[in-house]
N, C-alpha and C positions, 0 to 999 in steps of 0.2 A: 878835302873830304871826297871820298869815293863812294859811289852808290852802285850796287849791282843792278844791271838792267835786264838780266835774264829771268827774273822772277816776277814779272809784271803781268798779273792776270786780272786785275780789277779794271774792266774796260767800260768805257762810255762811248756809244756809237754816235757819229755825226754823219749827216747825209752829204753826198757829193752833189754838185750842180748837174744840170741837164747835159752839159757837154763833157762830163766826166772829170772835171777839175774839182779838187777839194779846196774848201775854204776853212781855214783854221781860225777860230775866234776865241778870244779871251778878254776878260774885263781888266785889262792892263794897257796903259797908254804906251809903254815903252818896252821893247824887247831888248834885253841887255846882252844876250848871247845866244848863239845858235850853232848846232853841230849835227852833221849827217853821219850816221854810222857807216863805216867803210864797206861792210858787206851785207848788212840787213836793211830793209826798207824802213828804218827808224830815223826820226829827227828828234833831238832834245833841245828844248827852248828854255832859257832863263828869263823871267819877266821882272820888271821893275817892282811889281807887287810882291816880291819875295817868294815866288812860286816857280817850280821847275815842272815842265810838262814833257812827257815822253809820248810821241805820236807815231803811229804806223801810217805813213803817208800814202801808201797804195790802197789801204782799206778805209782811210779817213776815220781812224779810231784813235781816241785818246787812251793809251795803255795805262798810264800812271801819272799821278800828280803828287809831287813831293813838296811839303811845306813844314817839315819837322825841325827847322833850324831858325836861328835869329839873324837878322840882318840881310841886306841886299846881296844878291849874287852878281858878281862883276864879270864873270866869264865862265864858259862851260865847254867841255870837249870830250868826245868819245875816245876811249883807248883804242889803239890800232889793232890789237890782237885779242884782248879780253872783252867780255860783255859787261864793262863798267864804264861810267863816265866820271869825270873829275870836275868839280866846280871850285871857283875862286871866290871866297867871301870878302 
């Protein structure tokens, strides 16, 4: 399944710590997959709770949350040239 990552405008802001480091929190015990975008400051995370989160790691902002599918996500990866990511169910 491919999801376009260029149309993510629904943002939720999270604060960074005093020393400028971001802490990304979610209510899931296990991260199943993680991928950094090759040219943009984005990170996509697949969680054991069947949710995918797209983060802007420099601004500490959750760009989008995807949960419109059934089953656990076993892996995730950004495309090298296009603004999409692929997940393995």
